[in-house]
DOMAR-811203 format. One record per residue (C-alpha): residue number from 1; residue in three letters; x, y, z. Coordinates in Angstrom, 1 decimal, always signed. Layout:
! DOMAR-811203
PT    k    r      xx      yy      zz
PT  NUM  ALA       X       Y       Z
...
***
This chain:
! DOMAR-811203
PT    k    r      xx      yy      zz
PT    1  UNK   -24.6   -21.3    +3.8
PT    2  UNK   -23.1   -22.5    +0.5
PT    3  UNK   -19.4   -22.5    +0.0
PT    4  UNK   -18.0   -19.3    -1.5
PT    5  UNK   -15.0   -18.9    -3.7
PT    6  UNK   -12.2   -16.6    -2.6
PT    7  UNK   -13.4   -13.6    -4.5
PT    8  UNK   -16.9   -13.9    -3.2
PT    9  UNK   -15.6   -14.3    +0.3
PT   10  UNK   -13.3   -11.2    +0.2
PT   11  UNK   -16.0    -9.0    -1.3
PT   12  UNK   -18.7   -10.1    +1.1
PT   13  UNK   -16.4    -9.4    +4.0
PT   14  UNK   -15.5    -6.0    +2.7
PT   15  UNK   -19.3    -5.2    +2.4
PT   16  UNK   -19.8    -6.7    +6.0
PT   17  UNK   -22.1    -9.4    +4.6
PT   18  UNK   -22.3   -12.9    +5.8
PT   19  UNK   -19.5   -15.2    +4.7
PT   20  UNK   -19.0   -19.0    +4.7
PT   21  UNK   -15.9   -18.4    +6.8
PT   22  UNK   -13.6   -15.5    +7.7
PT   23  UNK   -11.0   -15.0    +4.9
PT   24  UNK    -7.2   -14.8    +5.5
PT   25  UNK    -5.7   -12.5    +2.9
PT   26  UNK    -2.2   -11.3    +3.7
PT   27  UNK    +0.7    -9.9    +1.8
PT   28  UNK    +4.2   -11.3    +1.4
PT   29  UNK    +7.4    -9.3    +0.6
PT   30  UNK   +10.5   -10.6    -1.0
PT   31  UNK   +14.0   -10.0    +0.6
PT   32  UNK   +17.6   -11.1    +0.3
PT   33  UNK   +17.6   -14.7    +1.3
PT   34  UNK   +20.3   -17.3    +2.1
PT   35  UNK   +20.3   -20.0    -0.7
PT   36  UNK   +18.4   -23.1    +0.3
PT   37  UNK   +17.1   -21.7    +3.6
PT   38  UNK   +13.6   -20.8    +2.5
PT   39  UNK   +11.0   -22.2    +0.2
PT   40  UNK   +11.5   -21.6    -3.5
PT   41  UNK    +8.4   -19.5    -3.9
PT   42  UNK    +9.8   -16.9    -1.4
PT   43  UNK   +12.9   -16.2    -3.5
PT   44  UNK   +11.0   -14.5    -6.3
PT   45  UNK    +8.3   -11.9    -6.8
PT   46  UNK    +5.7   -12.2    -4.0
PT   47  UNK    +3.0   -11.2    -6.5
PT   48  UNK    +4.1   -13.6    -9.2
PT   49  UNK    +1.8   -16.3   -10.6
PT   50  UNK    +3.9   -18.9    -8.7
PT   51  UNK    +3.4   -17.2    -5.4
PT   52  UNK    -0.3   -16.7    -5.9
PT   53  UNK    -0.7   -20.4    -6.8
PT   54  UNK    +1.4   -21.4    -3.8
PT   55  UNK    -0.8   -19.4    -1.4
PT   56  UNK    -4.0   -21.0    -2.8
PT   57  UNK    -2.8   -24.6    -3.3
PT   58  UNK    -0.3   -25.1    -0.4
PT   59  UNK    -1.4   -22.5    +2.2
PT   60  UNK    -5.2   -22.5    +1.5
PT   61  UNK    -5.6   -18.8    +2.0
PT   62  UNK    -7.3   -16.0    +0.0
PT   63  UNK    -4.8   -13.9    -1.9
PT   64  UNK    -5.9   -11.0    -4.0
PT   65  UNK    -4.2   -10.6    -7.4
PT   66  UNK    -2.7    -7.1    -8.0
PT   67  UNK    -3.1    -5.3   -11.2
PT   68  UNK    -1.0    -2.2   -11.5
PT   69  UNK    -2.1    +0.9   -13.4
PT   70  UNK    +1.2    +2.7   -14.5
PT   71  UNK    +1.6    +6.4   -14.1
PT   72  UNK    +2.3    +8.3   -17.3
PT   73  UNK    +5.2   +10.6   -18.1
PT   74  UNK    +6.0   +13.3   -20.6
PT   75  UNK    +7.5   +11.7   -23.7
PT   76  UNK   +10.5   +14.1   -23.8
PT   77  UNK   +12.0   +13.6   -20.4
PT   78  UNK   +15.8   +13.1   -20.2
PT   79  UNK   +17.5   +11.6   -17.1
PT   80  UNK   +21.1   +11.9   -15.9
PT   81  UNK   +22.8   +10.1   -13.0
PT   82  UNK   +26.2   +10.6   -11.5
PT   83  UNK   +28.1    +9.6    -8.3
PT   84  UNK   +30.4   +11.9    -6.4
PT   85  UNK   +32.7   +11.3    -3.5
PT   86  UNK   +33.3   +14.1    -0.9
PT   87  UNK   +35.6   +14.2    +2.1
PT   88  UNK   +32.8   +15.8    +4.1
PT   89  UNK   +30.5   +12.9    +3.5
PT   90  UNK   +30.9    +9.3    +4.8
PT   91  UNK   +29.3    +7.8    +1.8
PT   92  UNK   +29.2    +8.5    -2.0
PT   93  UNK   +26.5   +10.9    -3.1
PT   94  UNK   +24.3    +9.8    -5.9
PT   95  UNK   +22.7   +12.5    -8.0
PT   96  UNK   +19.8   +12.2   -10.4
PT   97  UNK   +18.4   +14.9   -12.7
PT   98  UNK   +15.2   +14.6   -14.8
PT   99  UNK   +15.0   +17.4   -17.3
PT  100  UNK   +11.3   +18.4   -17.8
PT  101  UNK    +9.8   +21.1   -20.0
PT  102  UNK    +9.7   +23.3   -16.9
PT  103  UNK   +13.3   +22.7   -15.9
PT  104  UNK   +15.3   +20.1   -14.0
PT  105  UNK   +13.8   +18.0   -11.2
PT  106  UNK   +16.7   +16.8    -9.1
PT  107  UNK   +17.5   +14.6    -6.1
PT  108  UNK   +20.6   +13.4    -4.2
PT  109  UNK   +21.0   +10.6    -1.7
PT  110  UNK   +23.8    +9.2    +0.4
PT  111  UNK   +24.6    +5.8    -1.2
PT  112  UNK   +25.0    +3.6    +1.9
PT  113  UNK   +26.1    +0.0    +1.6
PT  114  UNK   +22.6    -1.2    +2.3
PT  115  UNK   +20.9    +1.1    -0.3
PT  116  UNK   +18.8    -1.3    -2.4
PT  117  UNK   +18.3    +0.7    -5.7
PT  118  UNK   +21.8    +0.5    -7.1
PT  119  UNK   +22.7    +3.4    -9.3
PT  120  UNK   +19.2    +4.9    -9.4
PT  121  UNK   +17.0    +7.2    -7.2
PT  122  UNK   +13.4    +6.1    -7.7
PT  123  UNK   +10.7    +8.8    -7.4
PT  124  UNK    +8.8    +6.7    -4.9
PT  125  UNK   +10.8    +4.8    -2.3
PT  126  UNK   +10.9    +4.5    +1.5
PT  127  UNK   +14.6    +3.8    +1.2
PT  128  UNK   +15.4    +7.3    -0.1
PT  129  UNK   +13.9    +9.6    +2.6
PT  130  UNK   +16.4    +8.8    +5.3
PT  131  UNK   +19.3    +9.1    +2.8
PT  132  UNK   +18.2   +12.4    +1.1
PT  133  UNK   +20.9   +15.1    +0.7
PT  134  UNK   +18.3   +16.9    -1.5
PT  135  UNK   +14.8   +15.6    -1.9
PT  136  UNK   +13.0   +15.6    -5.2
PT  137  UNK   +10.6   +18.4    -4.3
PT  138  UNK   +11.3   +21.6    -2.2
PT  139  UNK    +9.5   +24.4    -4.0
PT  140  UNK    +6.4   +25.2    -6.1
PT  141  UNK    +8.7   +25.1    -9.1
PT  142  UNK    +9.7   +21.5    -8.3
PT  143  UNK    +6.0   +20.6    -7.9
PT  144  UNK    +5.3   +21.9   -11.4
PT  145  UNK    +8.3   +20.0   -12.8
PT  146  UNK    +7.1   +16.8   -11.0
PT  147  UNK    +3.8   +17.1   -12.8
PT  148  UNK    +5.6   +16.0   -16.0
PT  149  UNK    +6.6   +12.7   -14.4
PT  150  UNK    +3.3   +12.0   -12.7
PT  151  UNK    +0.8   +12.2   -15.6
PT  152  UNK    -2.3   +10.2   -16.5
PT  153  UNK    -1.5    +6.9   -18.2
PT  154  UNK    -0.7    +7.2   -21.9
PT  155  UNK    -0.9    +4.7   -24.7
PT  156  UNK    +2.3    +2.9   -23.6
PT  157  UNK    +1.1    +2.5   -20.0
PT  158  UNK    -2.4    +1.4   -21.1
PT  159  UNK    -0.8    -1.3   -23.4
PT  160  UNK    +1.3    -2.6   -20.5
PT  161  UNK    -1.7    -2.8   -18.3
PT  162  UNK    -3.8    -4.6   -20.9
PT  163  UNK    -1.0    -7.2   -21.3
PT  164  UNK    -0.8    -7.8   -17.5
PT  165  UNK    -4.6    -7.9   -17.2
PT  166  UNK    -4.8   -10.9   -19.5
PT  167  UNK    -2.6   -13.0   -17.2
PT  168  UNK    -4.3   -11.6   -14.1
PT  169  UNK    -7.8   -12.5   -15.4
PT  170  UNK    -6.6   -16.0   -16.3
PT  171  UNK    -5.4   -16.5   -12.7
PT  172  UNK    -8.6   -14.9   -11.3
PT  173  UNK   -10.8   -17.4   -13.2
PT  174  UNK    -8.6   -20.3   -12.5
PT  175  UNK    -8.7   -19.9    -8.7
PT  176  UNK   -11.8   -17.7    -8.1
PT  177  UNK    -9.7   -14.8    -6.8
PT  178  UNK   -10.4   -11.1    -6.5
PT  179  UNK    -8.4    -8.6    -8.5
PT  180  UNK    -7.1    -5.5    -6.7
PT  181  UNK    -5.5    -2.3    -7.9
PT  182  UNK    -3.6    +0.1    -5.7
PT  183  UNK    -4.1    +3.7    -6.8
PT  184  UNK    -3.6    +7.0    -5.0
PT  185  UNK    -1.0    +8.1    -2.5
PT  186  UNK    -1.7   +11.7    -1.6
PT  187  UNK    +0.3   +12.8    +1.4
PT  188  UNK    +2.1    +9.4    +1.5
PT  189  UNK    +3.7   +10.4    -1.9
PT  190  UNK    +4.5   +13.8    -0.5
PT  191  UNK    +6.5   +12.3    +2.4
PT  192  UNK    +8.5   +10.3    -0.1
PT  193  UNK    +9.2   +13.2    -2.5
PT  194  UNK    +9.5   +16.1    -0.1
PT  195  UNK   +11.3   +14.1    +2.6
PT  196  UNK   +11.4   +15.3    +6.2
PT  197  UNK   +10.7   +18.9    +5.3
PT  198  UNK    +7.2   +18.1    +4.2
PT  199  UNK    +5.7   +19.0    +7.6
PT  200  UNK    +7.5   +22.4    +7.7
PT  201  UNK    +6.4   +23.2    +4.1
PT  202  UNK    +2.8   +22.3    +5.0
PT  203  UNK    +2.8   +24.8    +7.8
PT  204  UNK    +4.8   +27.6    +6.2
PT  205  UNK    +3.7   +27.2    +2.6
PT  206  UNK    +0.5   +25.0    +2.5
PT  207  UNK    -0.2   +26.2    -1.0
PT  208  UNK    +2.7   +24.1    -2.2
PT  209  UNK    +1.2   +20.9    -0.7
PT  210  UNK    -2.2   +21.8    -2.0
PT  211  UNK    -0.9   +22.1    -5.5
PT  212  UNK    +1.0   +18.9    -5.2
PT  213  UNK    -2.1   +17.1    -4.0
PT  214  UNK    -4.2   +18.6    -6.9
PT  215  UNK    -1.8   +17.1    -9.4
PT  216  UNK    -1.6   +13.8    -7.6
PT  217  UNK    -5.4   +13.6    -7.4
PT  218  UNK    -5.9   +14.5   -11.1
PT  219  UNK    -3.6   +11.6   -12.0
PT  220  UNK    -5.3    +9.3    -9.5
PT  221  UNK    -8.7   +10.0   -11.0
PT  222  UNK    -7.5    +9.2   -14.5
PT  223  UNK    -5.9    +6.0   -13.3
PT  224  UNK    -9.1    +5.0   -11.5
PT  225  UNK   -11.2    +5.7   -14.6
PT  226  UNK    -9.0    +3.4   -16.5
PT  227  UNK    -8.8    +0.7   -13.8
PT  228  UNK   -12.6    +0.7   -13.4
PT  229  UNK   -13.2    -0.2   -17.1
PT  230  UNK   -15.1    -3.5   -16.9
PT  231  UNK   -12.6    -5.0   -19.4
PT  232  UNK    -9.9    -5.2   -16.7
PT  233  UNK   -12.0    -7.0   -14.1
PT  234  UNK   -10.9    -5.0   -11.1
PT  235  UNK   -12.9    -5.8    -8.0
PT  236  UNK   -11.1    -3.8    -5.3
PT  237  UNK    -9.3    -0.4    -5.2
PT  238  UNK    -6.8    +0.1    -2.5
PT  239  UNK    -5.8    +3.7    -1.5
PT  240  UNK    -2.4    +4.1    +0.1
PT  241  UNK    -2.7    +6.3    +3.2
PT  242  UNK    +0.3    +4.8    +5.1
PT  243  UNK    +1.7    +8.2    +6.0
PT  244  UNK    -1.7   +10.0    +6.1
PT  245  UNK    -2.1    +9.6    +9.9
PT  246  UNK    -1.6   +11.5   +13.1
PT  247  UNK    +2.0   +10.2   +13.3
PT  248  UNK    +2.7   +13.2   +11.1
PT  249  UNK    -0.4   +15.3   +10.7
PT  250  UNK    -3.1   +16.8   +13.0
PT  251  UNK    -6.7   +15.8   +12.4
PT  252  UNK    -7.4   +19.3   +11.2
PT  253  UNK    -4.6   +19.1    +8.6
PT  254  UNK    -5.8   +15.8    +7.3
PT  255  UNK    -9.3   +17.1    +6.9
PT  256  UNK    -8.0   +20.3    +5.2
PT  257  UNK    -5.6   +18.5    +2.7
PT  258  UNK    -7.4   +15.2    +2.1
PT  259  UNK   -11.1   +15.1    +2.8
PT  260  UNK   -12.4   +16.4    -0.5
PT  261  UNK   -10.0   +14.3    -2.7
PT  262  UNK   -10.6   +11.1    -0.7
PT  263  UNK   -14.3   +11.4    -1.0
PT  264  UNK   -14.2   +12.1    -4.8
PT  265  UNK   -12.0    +9.0    -5.3
PT  266  UNK   -14.2    +6.7    -3.2
PT  267  UNK   -17.3    +8.1    -4.9
PT  268  UNK   -15.9    +7.2    -8.3
PT  269  UNK   -15.1    +3.6    -7.1
PT  270  UNK   -18.5    +3.1    -5.7
PT  271  UNK   -20.2    +4.6    -8.7
PT  272  UNK   -18.8    +1.6   -10.7
PT  273  UNK   -20.0    -0.9    -8.2
PT  274  UNK   -16.6    -1.7    -6.8
PT  275  UNK   -15.3    -1.6    -3.2
PT  276  UNK   -12.5    +0.5    -1.8
PT  277  UNK   -10.0    -0.1    +1.1
PT  278  UNK    -7.7    +2.5    +2.8
PT  279  UNK    -4.3    +1.7    +4.1
PT  280  UNK    -3.5    +3.3    +7.4
PT  281  UNK    -1.0    +1.8    +9.9
PT  282  UNK    +0.0    +3.6   +13.1
PT  283  UNK    -1.2    +7.0   +14.4
PT  284  UNK    -4.9    +6.2   +13.9
PT  285  UNK    -6.2    +6.7   +17.4
PT  286  UNK    -6.6   +10.5   +17.2
PT  287  UNK    -8.3   +10.3   +13.8
PT  288  UNK   -10.8    +7.5   +14.4
PT  289  UNK   -13.7    +9.9   +14.0
PT  290  UNK   -12.4   +11.1   +10.7
PT  291  UNK   -11.8    +7.5    +9.5
PT  292  UNK   -15.3    +6.6   +10.6
PT  293  UNK   -16.8    +9.4    +8.5
PT  294  UNK   -14.9    +8.7    +5.3
PT  295  UNK   -16.8    +6.4    +2.9
PT  296  UNK   -14.2    +3.6    +2.6
PT  297  UNK   -15.5    +0.1    +2.8
PT  298  UNK   -12.5    -1.3    +4.6
PT  299  UNK    -9.4    -0.2    +6.6
PT  300  UNK    -6.3    -2.3    +5.8
PT  301  UNK    -3.0    -2.5    +7.8
PT  302  UNK    -4.1    -0.9   +11.1
PT  303  UNK    -1.2    -2.0   +13.4
PT  304  UNK    -2.7    -3.8   +16.4
PT  305  UNK    +0.3    -3.6   +18.7
PT  306  UNK    +2.8    -0.9   +17.9
PT  307  UNK    +2.0    +2.8   +18.6
PT  308  UNK    -0.1    +2.1   +21.7
PT  309  UNK    -3.2    +1.4   +19.5
PT  310  UNK    -6.2    -0.1   +21.1
PT  311  UNK    -8.0    -2.8   +19.1
PT  312  UNK   -11.1    -2.7   +21.1
PT  313  UNK   -11.5    +1.1   +20.6
PT  314  UNK   -10.8    +0.6   +16.9
PT  315  UNK   -13.5    -2.0   +16.7
PT  316  UNK   -15.9    +0.2   +18.5
PT  317  UNK   -15.2    +3.2   +16.3
PT  318  UNK   -14.7    +1.5   +12.9
PT  319  UNK   -15.6    -2.1   +13.1
PT  320  UNK   -19.3    -1.7   +13.5
PT  321  UNK   -19.7    -0.3   +10.0
PT  322  UNK   -16.3    -0.8    +8.2
PT  323  UNK   -14.4    -4.0    +7.4
PT  324  UNK   -11.2    -4.4    +9.3
PT  325  UNK    -8.4    -6.0    +7.1
PT  326  UNK    -5.7    -6.9    +9.7
PT  327  UNK    -5.7    -8.1   +13.3
PT  328  UNK    -2.2    -9.5   +13.7
PT  329  UNK    +1.1    -7.5   +13.9
PT  330  UNK    +3.6    -8.9   +11.3
PT  331  UNK    +6.8    -7.5   +12.9
PT  332  UNK    +5.9    -8.3   +16.5
PT  333  UNK    +3.9   -11.5   +16.2
PT  334  UNK    +5.3   -13.1   +13.1
PT  335  UNK    +8.8   -11.5   +13.1
PT  336  UNK    +9.7   -11.6   +16.8
PT  337  UNK    +7.2   -14.0   +18.2
PT  338  UNK    +6.9   -17.8   +18.3
PT  339  UNK    +4.1   -20.1   +17.4
PT  340  UNK    +2.4   -19.8   +20.8
PT  341  UNK    +2.5   -16.0   +20.5
PT  342  UNK    +1.1   -16.1   +17.0
PT  343  UNK    -1.7   -18.4   +18.0
PT  344  UNK    -2.7   -16.1   +20.9
PT  345  UNK    -2.6   -13.1   +18.6
PT  346  UNK    -5.0   -14.8   +16.1
PT  347  UNK    -7.4   -15.7   +18.9
PT  348  UNK    -7.4   -12.2   +20.2
PT  349  UNK    -8.1   -10.8   +16.7
PT  350  UNK   -11.1   -13.0   +16.4
PT  351  UNK   -12.3   -12.1   +19.9
PT  352  UNK   -12.1    -8.4   +19.1
PT  353  UNK   -13.2    -8.2   +15.5
PT  354  UNK   -15.6   -11.1   +15.3
PT  355  UNK   -16.6   -12.9   +12.1
PT  356  UNK   -18.5   -10.2   +10.1
PT  357  UNK   -16.6    -7.5    +8.3
PT  358  UNK   -13.2    -9.0    +9.2
PT  359  UNK   -10.3   -10.2    +7.0
PT  360  UNK    -7.4   -11.7    +8.9
PT  361  UNK    -4.1   -10.3    +7.8
PT  362  UNK    -0.5    -9.9    +9.3
PT  363  UNK    +0.0    -6.1    +9.2
PT  364  UNK    +1.6    -4.7    +7.0
PT  365  UNK    +3.2    -7.8    +5.3
PT  366  UNK    +5.2   -11.0    +6.0
PT  367  UNK    +8.9   -10.8    +5.3
PT  368  UNK   +10.7   -13.9    +3.9
PT  369  UNK   +13.4   -13.8    +6.5
PT  370  UNK   +11.0   -14.3    +9.4
PT  371  UNK   +10.4   -17.7   +11.0
PT  372  UNK    +8.4   -19.9    +8.7
PT  373  UNK    +7.0   -21.8   +11.6
PT  374  UNK    +5.3   -18.6   +12.8
PT  375  UNK    +3.6   -18.2    +9.4
PT  376  UNK    +2.3   -21.8    +9.5
PT  377  UNK    +1.1   -21.2   +13.1
PT  378  UNK    -0.7   -18.1   +11.9
PT  379  UNK    -2.5   -20.0    +9.1
PT  380  UNK    -3.3   -23.1   +11.2
PT  381  UNK    -4.9   -21.1   +14.0
PT  382  UNK    -7.0   -19.3   +11.5
PT  383  UNK    -8.2   -22.6   +10.1
PT  384  UNK    -9.4   -23.6   +13.6
PT  385  UNK   -11.3   -20.4   +14.2
PT  386  UNK   -12.4   -19.1   +10.8
***
C-alpha cells in the first residue's frame, strides 16, 4: 500500500484499519538530570517543539502533538499559602487555602525534601496524595467549593488554547502528525483530590462521589465541545482512567459511577468524527468485559508485566475490536532491563497483538534517567518488525 504520514498511520491503527506499518508512538517524561549525561532534548519539556522534532527527525517514530484545554476557574478566587513547623511532625507542613464563593477549600501536605512543587499544592498531582495531612476534598461542602476551581473554560482559557493551537497546527502540518487532547479524569481526579479516603467515602457516602463526578463530567463535556471545534484540528481525545480500575474499585462500582458519563463523552467525540482512547494501566483483568463493552476506539497504557496481567487474555478480550496502544513495560523493560530484554519484549508484543489495531508504546512513559541504549534498542527492534 502507499506510504502514510504519521497522522494517517495513527488514526488508521486506532480504527483497526490497514496501515503501511505499525506505528511506534510513546511518551517521554522529563526528570532531574545530571548535566551533560543525557541528550539536550531530554533536559526540557518532553512535549516541546524541540522534543517533537527530535522524535520525528532523529528517532523516526510517530509522536502525537498535545493540545491542552485549560480548566476554567471563578474570577474572584483568592489563594493563601503558609508553612508551619511542628514538633509532632518530621517535616514542615505546607498549607494552602483557596477562598471560593462557598467558603474555603483547603489542603495540607508534609513538605518532604523530594517534594517537587516547591511552595505550592497543586489541585491535581500524584505527588500530593502520599503526603496529605488534609486532602482537598473530604465533604459535600468541599465538593461544592471545588466546583469553583473546576469550571468550563472561560475567555482567558480559550485565548490561551487558541495561541497554543497555532503552534501545534504548524507542527502538525510540517511533520504530518496527529493532534491529541487529554480531557476528563473522573475517579482519577477523585483519587488525587480526596486522597486515600476516597474509597471509604464511596462506600459510606456515595452521593458525595456522584456529585463530584457530575461536576467533573459537566466541565469535561464543555472542554470537549471546545476541543472538537474544527478550528483547533484535534484528531484524538484521550480520557484519563489511570485510577479507574480494579486496583481500587469493584467492577460494580465502576459501572455505577462511570458508565453513563464515559458513554456520553465518547459519543460526543464520535459524533464529531474523531477517535477516543482510554488510559488504564494495572488492575484491568477483572474489568475486561466492561472495557470491551465501552465504545472507546483504543486502550492506552495497559501494563503488560506488572500486576500479573496477561497480554494474551487482554488481546482475546479487547484486541479483536479495540486498538491496543502499548505492549512494552517502560519501568521493567526500559528502566530495569537491557537491550536484549527490550528486544525480546518488542517481539513478544508483536506476537501477541499483531499488526492491525496496534500502536507500540512503552507503558506508561519513558523517563529521562533510564538507560538510553534501551530506548534505542526499543526503536531499532520496532523498525525490524513493524
